[in-house]
N, C-alpha and C positions, 0 to 999 in steps of 0.2 A: 646952505643944505641944495642937495642935487637930487634928481631922478634920474638914472644911467640906465638905455635898456643896450641888453647883448643880444645882436642879431647875428644869426650865421648867415654872411652872404655866399654862401654856395647852393651846394645840394647838402646839406646837412655833415656831421661830422668835422668842422672846421676847428674844433678845439673850445668850444665856448664855456664849458663846464671849466676849464684850468684858466679862463680871462674869469669868469665871475667868481670862482674860488680867490684869486688873487685881488681883483678889487673888492671883495667883501671885508678886507681885512679893513676898509675904509669905510664900512656902509652897518646901518643896523639894521636893516630889511633886506633880505634876498625874498624877489617872489616870485614862483614860475607862474606863465603866462597862457601856454596853451602843448596840444600834445598830450602823450601819457607815454605808458611804460615803454613804447615803441623809439624813447631818446636813450642815450647810455651818453653820459657821460664820464671820462675819467679823470679823477683827479689824485695825482702823486703828492702824496708828503711824509717827508721822512724817510723817503725810499718805498714808503709803504703805498700801493696801488688801490683806491677806491674806486668801485663801480656804481653810479649811480642811475636809476633808472626813472625813479617820480621825484623822489628828495631833492628839492633845490640844494645848489653847488653850495650856499654858504653854510650848510646845516652839518660841515666839520670845523667849526669855529663856535664856541660856546656862547660866544655874548652877541651871535646875530639872531635875529628875530627870522624865521622861515617859514614863508607862506605858499599852499600851493592855493592856486588862483581858480577864479571862477571858468578859465577857459580850458583848466587841464581835467582831462578823464582819467578818472582813479580806479584803479583796480586794486580792492583793499588786502589780497592775498599776496600782492608782491609790496605794497609800501607798507604791511607789517613785519615780512618777511625783508626787507630792507632796515627797517628798524631793528629788528634783531640783530643785523650782521653789525651795525655799528657799534664800534667798542670804544670803550673812553668816554668824555665826555661831549656832547654836542649841543646845538645852538637848540632854541625854542621853535616847535614844528607848529601851525596851525592849518587848518584845511576852509575850502571855503564851502560853506553851507549850498551852494549853487554848483558845486561842480559837480559834472556827471559821473556815475558810479558805470564802470564795465562790469557785465554780469556776464555767470557761464555762457549763455546761450549767445552771446556777442564771440566771445573767443573760436565757439562752433562754428559761426557763421564765417566768420572771417576767412579762416580755412576754404571752406564750402565755395562762398562767391569768388576767392582768388582762383581758386581750381577749375572753376567754371571760363574763366575768359580765357585758358587754352594759350595760345602763342602771347596774349594780350595782357599777361598778367604784369602787374604792376610792381611785384616785389614788396610786396605788405609783409609786416613780421609777424602776421600772424596771431599778434594781441589782442586783437578784438576790438580797436582802437575807430576803425572806419562804421563799423556796423554802431560801436556805442552814438559816434557822432550821427550818424545816419538818424538814431532813435531820438536823440536831442533835437535833432531840425522835423523831425515827424512828429513832436511833442508828445511821446509817450516813454520819456526817456526817464529815469530814475536820479535822483539828486541826491549829495552827501546829505545835506538837511533832513531830506526826506527820509532817513534814517533813523531819525529820531523819534518817531511816532509810527506805533502799530498800524493806526487805522490809515494812515497815510502810503505806509508799504504795500497794505493790501491791495487797497485802489488802485497803486502805479502798477504792480504786479497784474491783476485784471486787466488791465490794457496794454501791457506789453508782452507777458508771455504768448497768449494765444496769435498773435502777428508773428512774433517772431519763431516758435513751434512752426507756423505754415509755411514760413521761410527755412526751415530747416528741412521739413518735410521736400518741398520742392528742390533741395540738393541732395535729397535721401539720406540725411544724418540722424541716423538713432540717437535717440537721447532719454533720458528717465528724468528731467526735468517737470519738475510740479510746481503750483502754487504754493505748498504746503512747503515741502524742501529750501524752494529760495527765500521763503517767508523767513524762515527758522537762520539762514545764511545769514539775511540781511540783521538780521535782530544779535547774532554773535558778533557781527562787523561795528555794530551800535556799542556790545558791551567794552570793544576794546579799542575805540577811535572815539566814542562819544566826547572825550575830554579836548580833541583837536581840534571840533568842528565850528567854525564863527562865522560872522559877518566878515569874508576877508576884507571886502572891501571898505569898511567902515575902517578897518585896525591898517591896513597900509596905508590911507588917506590922514589920519590921525596923526602917524608918523610923520609922515610928507607935514603936516600943518604944526608940527611942534620942532622941523628943520632937521630931519635927522635925514641922512644921505641913503637912498632907496636903490635898490638894483631890481632890474626887470630882465628876469632871466628866458628865455628863447628856447626852442627845443627845434630840429630839424633846422631848414635853411631858405631862405627865399625863393630859390626855381625849384624847391616841390610845393608852395604853397598854393592853396585849393584855386585863386584866383590869377596868379600872375605866374605861378610855376610851368614845367613841361606837362601841362593838363593831356592826357590824364594820369600821367606819372607823376600824383602829386601825394602829397598827405591830407588830411582831413578838417587842417586846420590852418590858420593864417599865421607863418613865424615872421610876423613885417612890426614894424614899430606901432601903427595902426593896431595888429591884433595884439600886442604887448599893453596897448592901453586898455583895450576892452577886455582882455582874458584876466588883467588884473585887477578891474575896477578904478581906474583913474581915466581922469580927462587928458584925451594928448596935449593938452597946452601944459600940462605939469610935469611932460618928459623936458629934461635941459641937455641931455646927451643920448647920443646914439654912436653906440663902439658896433660897428661892421668888421665880423671877425672871417678872417679868410685864411687858409692856408697858402704856402707859397706855390703851391701846385694847386691839383684840383682830383677831387674823386668822387664818386657814386657808386650807390649800391642800388639793382636794380634794373630795369629794364629803362629802354628810353634814349633820344640821340643823345652823345656827348661828341662833338666838334673837336675837341683837342686828344681824345684818349689814346693812350701809347701800349698797343698790342704789340711789343716788342719788349727786349731785354731790357729799355732804361724803363718802361711800366712795371716791370718784373722787380729792378732794384728798386726803385721808391718806395713800391709795394711790401716788401721785405725790411728794408731799411725803416721804411716808417710804421710797420705792424699796422696795415690798413684791411684791418677785418672787422666785420662791426661789432661792437661793445654790447649789443644785446643778442644778434643773431650770429655772431661769429663768421659772416661770408666774407669772402675777398671782397673789396672796394675795386672797382675801376679806376683806372689811375691815368691822370694827362696831363699837359701843361698849364698853366694858368692862363683865365681866358678873362679880360679884361672887359669883351663886349657884356658876357656875365654879368660884371660888375657893375656895369653901366648901368643895367636894369633893377640891379639891386640898390644903388644910392640914388637911381630916383625916386623908385616910392616908399624909400626909408630913410633918406637923407641923414646920411651918417657924419658924424660931426669928427669922427676921426675913425682910422683905421688901424685894428689888432693883427698884424701877419705873425701865422703861424708855422712851427715845422721847418724855418728856416735851415735846421741842422738838417735835417734831410736832404737835401740839396747840396750839401759841404761836399767839396772833392770831388764836383762833377767839370767835365771839361768847359762844357758848355748849357747854360740854360736857355729856355726860351719863354717866351709870353704873347700869349695870342690878342695879336691887336684889332682884328677885323675879320670878317667872313670873307669868301669869295663863293657865291653860289653856280651852279651848273650854266649858267650862261655867261660867266665871266663878270658877272656883275656884282662890286665889292660893296660889303653893308658892315654898319658902325651898330645895329642896334639889335637885340637877340629879340628873332621872329617869335610871332605866336604857333605859328602854322609848323607843326614837328615833321611833318612829309617835306616840306621847305628846308626846315632846320636838316634834314639828314642829308639833304642834297649838298649844305656848306661845306666847304673846306676853308681851315683856321690860315690865316695869315699871320706870321711870325716875324716878332724883333727877338733877334739872337743877342743873348749874354755872356761875355766869358762866366768861368766858373769861379768860385773862388775856395780858398785851403781852409779846413777845419782848423789849423796850426794859426790863424792870423786872429781865432776868437778866443777874447777874455771875458768873460761872462761877470766877473767879480768888480772889472774897471770898467765896464760898459764898452769895452773895445769890441772892434767887426770890422773886418777887412773890408778894404777899398773896393772892389768888385760889388758886396754886397751894398754899398752904399750905392752904388748906383744901379744898382738893381730895385732896390728900395724907393730911390728917390723918382726914377722913370713910374713907378707905380704909380705913387700920390701925386707927381704933376700929371699923369693920363687921367686922373680920377679927380683931382682938384681938391683934394681932400688929405690932411696932416696924418701921417702913423702916428699914434701914440705908444702903441706896443710892440714888442718884438718878440717873440719867442722860441729861444733854442734848445728846446728839453723837454721834458714832461714834469718834472720838478718845478715849484713855486720859485725855488732859487735862478732858475733858468731863464729868467725874464729879463727886459730891458725896455725899463721907460724912456721912450722918446722925448 
């Protein structure tokens, strides 16, 4: 039995969906632990691309039990659409009765709050994630389990709607929301989703107790964590090992493996400092070759070289057992490849730890180690053969992090993966 947590070690978009889908072949349960439909996990099976936003990445395997945990915020409309879009057999699905519901006013508020920030916009997806988590923290949220009882729905709406309409009025956002039409909407969701709603903590712990392998799937990445990310350019939940335990309803001591997922380079969506960003032809090549456009928003991602200073912080607070290095194929056939091994601030001082101050980080310049590139002709995935130059690159990352590499990815498909 093992409980393995999949953690995005960068700013998100690392390839967690592919790793989860791959490891789900040996797992009975896959549980999403945080985030909402601001996440976008792309899985390619037999040449067909599947884009998931709320459903766990094990859903494409019919023998896997898939759980949307209490740490997730759920937009029922998005979830129902994803279920409808799935063709063929799929795994079982359960939703935590403690997971909070994204209401129509949350999505309206998201746009108003973001626009009010002007030049300080954080780059939200506009899907209502932040306002939903805000209501959760303010103790006026509506949970999936609340949908099962008419009286509870009404009580929750009577508390939540006036506050949210006051905020909508503050942002000059017109709306025709009422308790009556929202009550009817909640009841319609119940009619379609009640069979999936359960105490997910009990369910996942039951599988752990009988010895089943369990995967905990996070969304986003450590560096947009609400606690340790590049605040305020962060998400509203905790994409960390601790967040995975809490968001899926298990004790942290039950987690046996933590896989830190990182691209062979670095990308970011939205605003905030990015020391290794490549605003040149190389950055454009990586973006186009890697198809670095948001799964959820379609926005072009900012691209740069791999940053080991960032990864040190990710490992420090998440405790990686191993690393999964993704998209190595995108760097193939380049003359040289760089890795950031430290920063130099505006006074010439070298630092090796990621600072909490964004103004200070913005003044930092990367210190690079340069590696020779490798040829794609030297790769044979079926035989597990990779070029010597790639081995040197990977060995440096592993030794620098003091973490073994367990998986490397050389393409989007399941079969384009090598287990180290």
